[in-house]
N, C-alpha and C positions, 0 to 999 in steps of 0.2 A: 134687673142686671144677667147680663151675662158670660160666665168664665171661660175663657178658654183649653183648650188639654194641652199643659206644657212638660216638656221632661220633668223629672223628679229624679233626686237622687236615691228618694226610698222605694223605686217603680218595682214593681214584682214582677217577677218572670210568669205567671200563671194568671191571666184577666178572665175574670168569671162575666158573663153578658147573660141581665135576669131580669124579668117583669112578667107580666101578662100576656097572653096571645096576640098578635096582630100589631103591635108597638113598633115591630125594626127592630128589634132585639137584633135578631140571625142577619139582618143587613147590617146594621153598627158591628155588629162581631166580626163579620166576613171583610169589611172597611179596614177594620183595626188590623186582621191578620195582614191583610193587605198592604197596607204602612208598613209594619216592620218588615216585611218578606222584599218588600222593592228597596227599603235600604238593607238590604244583604244580611239581614238578622233571620237562622234558620228560625222557621215559624212552622208550628203545625196549629191548626185551628182544627176542631174535635166538638161533634155537636154531639150531644146525648139525649136530644131531643127524640122521643119514638117516632114523630113525623117529621124528619128532617127537611132541609130544602137547601142546603149550602149546595148539593152538585147544581139545583135549578139558579142558585144566583153567579155561582162561577160558571154556567155552562161547561159544565164537564161531561168531556164524551160526544161533546157538539162541536161545530166549528162554528168558533166566535168572530163576530164581526170585527170588532177593535185587537186590542193587545191581547197577550196570551198570559197568563197565571206566572210568575217569576219561577224559577228553579229550585229559590230555596223556601217554598211554601209546599206544602201538605193539608189535603184538604182529607179528613176523615168521618164519615159520617157512622155513629153506632145507633141502629134502630133493635127494636125490642129482639128478633131471632140472634142478633149478632152478644147482645146480653144475656139472654137466656146461653147462648155457648160461653162467654168468656167465663159469667158467674157459674157455673155448671162447673167447667173446670177449675175454677181456684177453690167455691166453696163446696158445692154441691150438696156432696157426700157426705162431707161432717157435718153440715145445717141439718140434713134429711136423718141424718141418723139420731141428735138429739129430740126433731120431731116425731120420728117413727116412734119413739121412746111412749109418745104421749098419744100418739091419733093413727089411729090406721091406716093409710094412706100411699099408695102408689108412688114410684119415684118420680115417672112423668106428670106425675099429676102431681105431687107438689112443684116438682120447677115450675111449674104451668102459676099455679096460685101465688107462688115466691114473688117473682118475674113480674107477674101480672096485675094480683089480687093484691098484695103488700109491697104501695110502692116504695117503703120507708129501707125495704133489704134492697130495692133495685139501685137506687138513689147511694145509699150507703157503699153500695159494689161501687159505682160511679165514682164515687170522692176517689177512693182507694185508686183506682186504676187510673185517676187523675194525678193523684200523689206518687205512682209508682213510674207516670212518663219522666214528672220532673224531676227527679230523683236519677233518671239514667245522663241527664247533658246532652240527649241526644240534639233537643232541642234549644235557643236561646229565649224563644218565646212560645208560650200554649195559650192560645186563646179557647177558653171553653164558652159554647152556647148551650144555655142550659132551656130544659125541658120549663116552658110557661109553670112562674111561682104557682104556687097553690099550696100542697104540704110535702113539697122537697124536703124543705131541709127539719120541717117538723119531727120526722120518725127517724135523724140521722141519731139519735140514743138509743134506738132499740135497745141495741145488745142491753146495753147498758141497765133497761128494766126489765129485760129479763131475768140480768142479773139478781136484781132486786126482790123479783120475785122470786128465785130461787132460794135466796138468804131467810125467806121466813119458812122455806121448809125444807131444812137441808137435808133433815133423816129421812126423809122421801126420797126427793132428787137426787142428791149426791150418791146414793145406793145403785141408779139408776147408770147401769153399764151400756157400752154400745155392742156391736158387730164383732167377733173373731178378724175381722180387720180393723179394727180401729184399737189404739190404746190409753186412749185417751175417756175417762168417764164424761157422762153431761157435765158434772158442775165443770172440771177439767174445761171442757170448749165455750162454756157461757165465760169463764173468767176471758178466755182468749179473745172473744169478741167484744168484751168491756174495752180491752188494751188498745184494738182494732181501732174503734171507737174513738178511743180519747186520742190516737194516731193522728186520726183521720181530721178531728176535731181541730186537734192545735197547727194541723196542718192549714186548715183552710183559715184559722184567723193570722196564724204567722205567715202565712205564702203566696197568698190569692189576695186579688185585689178586684174588690165586687165595683160591677157599673150596672145601676137600675136604669131602663130604659122605655121611658113613659110615653102618650101625648097629653095635649093640653086640653082634655074634654073631663069632662067633670065622673065620670067614674073612674078613670083611669087615675085622676088628682087622688081622690079616697080612698081608692084601694093605697094607696102609697105608705099608710100608714099603717095598715096591716101587715107590709112590706117589711116596715121599717124594721115593727116592732116583734117580728119571728125571726130577722138579723139579730136584733139586740138581744134579744132570749141568749141566742149562744156567744153573746159576745163577739159577732162579725162586724166591723167595720166596713159601712159603704163609703167608698171614695169619690163617685161620680155621680152624677144626675143627668142623661141623658135628655134634654126634651126634644121627641124628633114632632117631626110635620109641621113644622109652623107656619102659617102661610106668612110671607113674606111681597108677595105680588097685591095691591090691593087697587088697583085699574077697574073692577068690578064693583057696584055696591056689596052684590054678595059677599065678593074674598074681603071687602072692607069691614063688612060683618061679622065675620067669621073671624076677621083676623083681631077686633075688639074683643068676641067672646075667646077666643086665646088668651089673649094678653090677661086678661081677670084670673084663666086657671095660671098663668106665669107668675103673675103677681104674690098671688097665694105660694106658690110655691115658694118662691122667694121670702118669704113675710116666716113659713113655716119650716121653711130650712135653711136660715141666713148661713152657713158658716160651713154649707156642702158644693162643692166645687161644679157648676153647672154649665152644660153645653147646649142650646141649639141649632138644631137643624134643619132648615129649611124644608119645607114639601116642594119636592117638584114632582112636575109634570109629565114623567116617566117611569114606567114600569124601573126598579132599580135590578139589573143583573147583568152580568158581563162587568169587563174591568175596567172598563172605563168609566162607567157611572158608578160603580165602585169608588172609583178614582175622587169622584166628587162629593162622594161620603167624606171620605177621608180629608179631603180637606179642611171641611167643615169642624172635624174630629179634630186635628193637629195641626190647625190654620198657625199657630204659635211656635211651632216644631223647628220649621230647617225645613 
């Protein structure tokens, strides 16, 4: 059974698209942003994928064959280098001050370690960045294309975990002081991280609409249980499930066989998640890039919104 995406009174300003790599997550996010912007809504689509592809999909910097993106749409890609820069500007020195109290490490090496080796730190910062974007009210809609799901949300409470560790040895850690350029103790900074983490989690729970994108294949369907469990652990409610690349053309024996196989997984999803809103998007014969083809995706995502 397929449910269309209709407008709701509880629609939230920030929409986060998530899913494993290669399922069409970025395409669905781009089509959603285009739909809102085409209606005159001031829209930002931001990718926090380390290897973003929004520019390719929107044909940014090229001569598009069809329509151009509406003026109310802004596209922003935040790759690894940009994350390092923004994280450094906001948290770098303070976080380094804490860690250098325990570990002898140079600042540049530390930034490299945190932004690439510790993905939980990077993801926490990106959540806070999206939260601040939503608070500015510069955009009426923020569409967030995330990195492929793995441990993205699992480490969101890292500052809280560090705080709990510090509480087991307060006589040691609370007496550690930072350099002359800081007035706060290590324990004080850790408590600030705990507060930031709690604020970001409340933002995710109350201000963000989550959309999971998948495809009707065995591995993708089986991985959904882990994704749903990870979201549930943080009390994050998934609002919609998009099943992408569904074969509708059964004009050949090969396509008919594949379509029947897909239908088994689609029925499985319906039985496993009966109360979840679902959208089926057809498989297209051509690559989805450019405004015209994104509008075709949008018709499937918003077919009952007028």
